[in-house]
C-alpha positions as CSV (number, residue, x, y, z in Angstrom):
1,M,-1.3,-60.9,29.3
2,N,-3.3,-60.2,32.2
3,G,-7.0,-58.8,32.0
4,C,-7.4,-55.0,30.7
5,P,-7.6,-52.4,33.3
6,A,-10.8,-51.0,31.2
7,C,-13.1,-53.5,30.9
8,K,-11.5,-57.0,32.1
9,S,-11.5,-58.9,29.4
10,T,-8.6,-61.2,28.1
11,A,-8.9,-60.8,24.7
12,W,-6.1,-59.2,23.5
13,H,-4.5,-59.4,20.2
14,E,-1.2,-58.0,19.1
15,F,-1.2,-54.5,17.6
16,L,2.0,-52.9,17.2
17,T,5.5,-54.1,17.7
18,V,8.2,-51.0,18.0
19,P,11.8,-50.8,18.5
20,D,13.4,-48.7,21.2
21,M,15.0,-45.6,19.6
22,Y,18.4,-46.0,21.1
23,N,19.2,-50.0,21.9
24,G,16.6,-51.5,19.6
25,A,14.4,-54.0,22.1
26,L,11.4,-54.8,20.8
27,Y,8.1,-53.0,22.4
28,R,4.7,-55.2,21.7
29,I,1.8,-53.1,22.3
30,R,-1.6,-55.1,22.3
31,R,-5.0,-54.2,22.0
32,C,-8.6,-54.9,23.8
33,G,-10.6,-57.3,21.6
34,V,-13.9,-55.7,23.3
35,C,-13.0,-51.9,24.3
36,G,-9.4,-51.1,22.2
37,L,-7.6,-49.9,25.0
38,A,-3.9,-50.5,23.6
39,K,-1.3,-51.0,25.9
40,T,2.6,-51.9,26.3
41,E,2.9,-56.1,26.7
42,E,3.5,-56.6,30.6
43,G,7.1,-57.0,30.9
44,A,8.1,-55.3,28.1
45,R,9.2,-52.3,29.7
46,E,9.9,-51.8,33.3
47,V,10.5,-47.4,34.0
48,S,13.7,-47.2,36.2
49,D,17.3,-45.7,36.0
50,E,17.8,-48.1,33.0
51,S,15.2,-47.0,31.2
52,Y,17.1,-43.8,30.7
53,L,20.0,-44.5,29.9
54,Y,20.9,-43.6,26.2
55,R,24.2,-43.9,24.6
56,G,25.8,-44.7,28.3
57,S,24.4,-41.8,29.9
58,L,21.6,-41.0,31.7
59,D,19.0,-38.7,30.2
60,A,18.7,-35.7,32.9
61,G,17.2,-33.9,30.0
62,Q,19.8,-33.7,27.3
63,R,19.0,-36.7,25.3
64,F,18.5,-34.7,22.1
65,G,21.4,-32.5,22.8
66,P,21.2,-29.0,21.1
67,M,17.7,-29.9,19.8
68,Q,17.1,-30.7,23.9
69,W,15.9,-27.1,24.0
70,V,12.9,-27.1,21.7
71,L,11.7,-29.8,23.8
72,R,12.0,-27.7,26.8
73,L,10.1,-24.8,25.6
74,F,8.1,-27.6,23.8
75,R,6.8,-29.1,27.6
76,K,6.9,-25.6,29.1
77,A,4.1,-24.5,26.5
78,R,2.1,-27.4,27.5
79,H,0.7,-25.4,30.0
80,R,-1.6,-23.5,27.3
81,C,-3.8,-26.5,26.5
82,L,-5.5,-26.5,30.6
83,P,-8.4,-24.7,30.2
84,A,-8.6,-21.7,31.7
85,T,-8.9,-21.9,36.0
86,R,-7.7,-20.1,39.2
87,M,-4.1,-20.9,40.3
88,G,-4.1,-23.5,42.8
89,R,-1.3,-26.2,43.3
90,A,-0.3,-28.4,40.9
91,L,1.6,-32.3,40.7
92,D,3.0,-33.1,37.7
93,V,3.8,-37.3,37.6
94,G,7.1,-37.7,36.0
95,C,7.8,-34.5,35.9
96,G,11.1,-35.2,33.9
97,D,13.5,-32.3,33.9
98,G,11.0,-30.2,35.6
99,S,10.1,-27.7,32.6
100,F,6.8,-28.1,33.0
101,L,6.0,-27.4,36.6
102,E,8.7,-24.8,36.3
103,A,7.0,-23.3,33.4
104,L,3.3,-23.4,35.6
105,A,5.0,-22.2,39.0
106,G,6.0,-19.1,36.7
107,Q,2.3,-18.4,36.8
108,G,1.8,-18.8,39.9
109,W,1.0,-21.9,40.7
110,D,2.5,-24.1,43.9
111,V,3.6,-27.1,42.5
112,V,5.1,-30.1,43.0
113,G,6.8,-33.2,41.0
114,T,7.1,-37.2,41.2
115,E,10.0,-38.5,39.6
116,L,11.1,-42.2,39.0
117,S,14.8,-41.4,38.7
118,A,16.9,-40.0,40.9
119,P,19.0,-38.1,38.6
120,I,16.4,-37.4,36.7
121,A,14.5,-35.9,39.8
122,A,17.9,-33.8,40.7
123,T,17.7,-32.0,37.5
124,A,13.8,-31.0,37.8
125,R,15.2,-29.9,41.8
126,G,17.6,-27.9,40.0
127,R,15.3,-25.9,39.1
128,L,12.4,-26.4,42.1
129,G,14.5,-27.4,44.6
130,G,13.1,-29.3,46.7
131,R,9.4,-29.6,45.6
132,I,10.2,-32.8,43.7
133,R,9.6,-36.0,45.4
134,V,11.5,-39.4,44.1
135,G,9.6,-42.7,43.8
136,A,5.8,-43.8,42.6
137,L,3.2,-41.4,43.1
138,D,1.8,-43.8,45.7
139,E,4.6,-43.3,47.7
140,A,5.1,-40.3,48.0
141,G,3.3,-38.8,50.7
142,L,0.9,-36.5,49.6
143,P,-2.8,-36.4,50.6
144,S,-5.6,-37.3,48.7
145,A,-7.4,-34.4,47.3
146,S,-5.0,-31.8,48.2
147,F,-4.4,-30.7,44.1
148,D,-6.2,-28.8,41.9
149,L,-4.9,-29.8,38.7
150,I,-2.5,-33.4,38.1
151,T,-0.4,-33.9,34.9
152,F,0.7,-37.3,34.2
153,W,2.2,-36.6,30.6
154,Q,3.8,-39.7,29.3
155,V,3.6,-41.5,32.2
156,L,0.4,-43.7,32.0
157,E,2.0,-46.2,28.9
158,H,4.6,-46.9,31.7
159,C,1.9,-48.4,33.9
160,Q,0.6,-51.8,33.6
161,D,-2.7,-51.1,35.5
162,P,-3.5,-47.1,35.6
163,G,-6.4,-46.9,37.1
164,P,-5.1,-47.1,40.8
165,A,-3.0,-43.8,39.5
166,L,-5.6,-42.2,38.3
């Protein structure tokens, strides 16, 4: 494992090993012995369309079957944890099915999302049209300092070095 993205230390130790709930693959979580940052072991998981395969089909917001509506409500409710602020432009990196952005748009935000998986992005586009970009954040062609709010819900843990994304 390379140096810690936060403090550059190489003093890593294994913190936790967990099986993937669908395919059983083991993911090792390592913790920096200096600053305490924990991250997935490099190479343990690459985010791609294959990462979204569950029971043989792509998860386009359907992974949990009938309980998916509960998750969608939870994602939409995330906007309630944001500080009171004026409406403006919002970017959700790794927007998934677009539920969170849909809730923000309903409150008057001008929203944009990025999603690595084209099939998942298609689900979000069904809700939000062309406001969803497919691909990595650094490839999305979005101008610097052009958003009032940027969220990374369940994304940073997939980045081997989150610094550039942040």
